N, C-alpha and C positions, 0 to 999 in steps of 0.2 A: 701651460697656462691657457690653452685653448678655451676651456670651459670657464675660466675666470673672467673672460671678457663680458659674457652676457648671461651665463647660466651656471648653476652649481654642478659639480661632478659627483660629490658624495653627500649623502645624508647619514649622520651618525645618530642613531636613536638610542637613548638611555631609557629603557622601557620601565624600569622600576628601581626604587631604592631598597626594596625588600630582598632579603638574602637569608639562606639557611645556614651559612657559615659565619664565622666570627674571626676573620683574618686579622692578625695582630698589627698589620701595617695599613689597614684600610681606613679611609676617612669615614666611610659609611658606618663602620662598626661603632664609632664614637660619636655619631651625630644623632640629633633628634629629627623626626620627620613625620609629617601627617600623611599617611598612606592614602587617605580618602581623596586627596586632590590629584591623584594620578589620572591621566587622560583615559577616557573609555575607548574601547576598541573601535567604535564607529568613527571617532575623531582621528584615530591613528590611520584607519583605512582611507579616510579623506585626504590625509597628508600624503599617503602613498600615491593616490591619484594625482594630487597637485605636483608631486615630485616628478612623476612620469611626464606630465605636460611641460614641466620646466626643462626637461632634458637630462635629468639626473640619470647616471649610469650605474651607480652602486649604492647599496645600503649596508651599513655596518651596525649591527644590533649588539649593544654592550650593556654593562651596568648603568648606573651607579651601584645597583645591587646585582642580583642574579636574574638575567632576563627570563629564564625558564621557570622562575617562581610564578610568573603569569604565563604558563605554558600554552594554554588555549589561545590567549590573545597573541602570544608570540608566533604561534603557528599560523594564525589568521593573517598577520602582517607578512610573514614569509611567503605565504601563498599569493598574496596580492602583489608583492614585489616581483615574484617570478612571472605572474600572469601579465605584468606590464613589460616583460622583457628586460628587466634590470638584473644586475648581478647582486648577490647577497653574501654577507659574511656575518658570523656570530661568534662572540667571545663568551664562553660559559665555563663555570667550574665543573661541569660534567656530572654532577651528582643527582640531578633531578630529571634527566631525560629518560623517558620510558621506551621500551622496545617499539611500541606502536608509533610514538612520535619520531623516533629515528627512522623507521621505515617510511613515514610520510615525508620527512625531509629529503630522504634519498629519492623517493618517487617524484617529488616536485623538481628535482635537479638543483637543490640548494648548493651553492658553489663552494662554501668554505666554512669550516668550524674550527675555532681555536680553543683548545682545552687549557685552562689554567692549572698548572701543577708546579709546586714550588720545592719539590724534593723527589728523589728517585725511590723513596720508600715511605711507608706510613709514619715512621718515627719523625722524620724531618717535615714531610708535607703536612701531616695532621697537626703537628705542633704549631706550624705557622698559620694554618687554616683554622685553628681553634676548635675543630670538631673531629672526634675519632671516627674513622671509617671513610673520611673524605677521599683518601688516596685510592682505596679499593673500589669505591663506587665510580670514581673518574676513570680508572683503568678498565673497569667493566664496560663503561660507556664507550670507550675507544674500541674495545673488542666487538661490541654490538654494532657500532658504525661500520667497522671493517667487514663484519659478517653481512650486514644489510647491503653494502656496496657489492660484495661478491655475489650475493643472491640475485641482485638486480643487474649484474653485469655492467656496473657503472663505476667511473673514476671519481664521481662526485658524491658527497662533498669531500674536497681536499681537507686533510687533517693536519693541524699544526699544534705545537705546544708553546705556551708562553710561561716564562719563569721570572719571578721577581727575585733579584739578587739581594740577599741580606747577609748579615753577620752570621746567620744560622746555617746558610747553605752554600756560601761562595766557594767552598772547597770541593763541592760535589757536582760541578757543572759538567764535567766529562761523563759522569754517571747519567746525567739528564740526556746527553747525546745518545748513550747506549740504550736508555729506556725508550727513546723515540725510535731508534733503528729497530729495536726488537718488536715494536708495535706497528711497523710499516709507516712511520711518520717521517716526512722528509724535511721538516724545518722546526727548529727551536728558536724562538725569539726571546732574548734576555732583556730585562728591564731593571736597572738599578733602583733600589727602594727609594721612594720619595716620602719624606716625613710630613705627617699632618698632625696638627695639634690634638693631643689626647691619645695618639697611637703609641705603639711601643718603641720608644727611642733607642732601646738597646739593640734594635735590629739594624741601625745605621752602621756602616762600615767605618771603623777608625782608619787613620792614615796607614798604619802598618798592614791592615787587612787589604786595603786598596792596592798597595804595592805588591802584596803576595798574590792577589787576584790577577793583576796585570802580568805578573811573571808567569802565571799558569795558563794564560790565554793561548799562547802559541801551541801548547800541548793539546788543549781542548780543540783548537782549530784543526790540528792534524788528525785527531780522533774523528772529528766530524767529517773531514774529507774522506777518511778511510771507510766510514760507515755510510757515506752518501747522504749525509744530513747537512742541510744549509743552516747557517746561523748568522746573526748580526754582530758577533763578538769582535770581529776585526775593526769595526768602527770605534770600539772602546780603546783600541790601541792608537788609532789614527787621531782621535779627538778626546779631550778630557771629559768624557761624558760621566764617568763614575764619580770623579772628583766634584763635579758641578751638578750632581743630580738634583740638588735643592737650590741651585742658583743658575738656572739655565738662561737667564736673560743675557748674561755675558757671552754665551755661545750663539745666541740668536742674532745679536748685532754684529755686522761684519767688522773685522779687525782693521781692514784697510779701506781707504776711500775708493769706491768702485768707479769704473769708467762710465757707467750708465746709471741713472737714478733708480731704475727698476731693481738693480742689483743691491741697492742700499736698504731695501725693505727688510726688516728683521724677520718677517713671517709672511707666508703666502696663503695660509689657510683661509682667511676671510674671503678670498676670491674664488674658492672652489668648494667650500664646505658649509653645510648647514647642520647645526647641532641641536637636537630636540631633547629637552629634559623630561623627566617623568611627569612633572606638573604642567607640561605644555609650553614651558618657556623655550624660546628659540634664540640662539646666538650664532655668530660667525666663528665661534671657538668653543670646544667642549669644556674648557676649563674656566672661562670668564663668564660671569653671570651679572650683567651690568644694567639691563633695562627690563623691569618687571612688566612693562606694557607690551613687550615683544613676546606674544603668546598666541598659540594656535587657537585658543578660545576666542580671540578677538580678530585675528587676521589670518589670511591664507599664506602659504609658503611664498607664493609669488609676490604678494604685497610686502612681506617682510624682506625678501631677498633684494628688492629694489627700493626699499623704504629708507626713511631717515636714519634709523638706528644702524642698519648694516652699512649704509653709505658713510656715516660718520665714523663708524668703527674702522672701516678701510682707510679713510683719510687720516685717522690718528696713527694707524700702523705705518702708513706710507711716510708719515712725518716722524717716524721713529718713536712715537709715543707708545710706551709699553704699559701693561697692567701688572699689578702686584702678582696676579696668578701666573704670569709668564715664567716666574722663577720656578714654579712647580710643573712646568710643561714636561710631558713624558719624553724620555730619550728617543723613543721610536719616532715621535713626531718631529723632534729636532733634527734627527738624522735625515728624515725625509725632506725637511725644509732645506737643509744644506745641499742635498742632492739636487733639488729643484733649482737652486741658485747655480750650481755647477752646470746644469743643463742649459740654463738661460745664458750663462757665459759662453758656452759652446755655440749656441745659436747666434749670439752676437759676433763671435769670432768668425763663424762661417759666412755671415752676411758681409762683414767688413773685409774679409779676405778676397771678396769679389769686387772690391772697390766701391761698395754701395754705402750710403749713409743710412743711419738708423734713427729716425726721429722718435722722440720719447713717446709721442702719442700712438705710434704704430705698435708699441709693445706694452704700454702701460695698461694694467687691468683696471685702472681707475676710470677709463673712458666709458664704462657702463655698457648696457645692452644695445 
């Protein structure tokens, strides 16, 4: 929570809603959007400078669509992030990166690229991604990145795979582990499918499929360990993440009354994260879009971070006031949030074990900068 007291730690940039794929589970696929209102690259570079001055340490470039649809602008933002000494991550479907852009990312020392793949073969992946050839292009991109790293003698960017678990692919998770290992990738992050109005409801896992999936997880974990691939699947056995993929609010609110008010917060993201939308909207959460006046066209990141909207948002969360969007929070974010609570509990125990008192003000991220 160190950065939550006075400055953000992460900026999550959703560069565009445009995408070249038609994923059956994606909200963007079924939404309407005016692409002309996306922020221009100059405003994005200004935001990078603001973030550096605020003390941000990491940028995460993601959708709503495919960030490399705006490849030139994406590269400009990436160069600026690295020039200010910040770390950078990007989530991409891996189908639009060129050999030249991959070499540039490797040359600038970009830290991390996560490739979205939802099946270990074209039949499953391309069916879910809605476009033939998506699998082969993504795998080719992985090969090109590995080649560029080898030629440059660099370990960066680190490569991961992210897989959305659906009724179409839940039986082939072990194959995803083997695909990662065969391509020199050390981590696969799994995400249970979240339903959005208008998307393909048949991809949701019925109860019997959830039970079958959970029975298979120990075997997948053993395969991952044997191949040297890390994964987050153990968390799905420890917590009912799959069952509540579309009702995450009940997992965010602590089940028992905690010993310290800070541990009662259902979410900590508003104290360390800034989320920038394609149209310039800025929120303390990538899923909640609550204040249209909170926009980079009107305010700087610093003004927004310390302003009325962000402050009120934090006060609402601290008071256990949730948003309807919280039910659709991604499992990765929920797991991270629970891990942060456990860390805070450990810090409190360590302090009290020395016979010291822990005043609320000394820990509360609400105290501001």
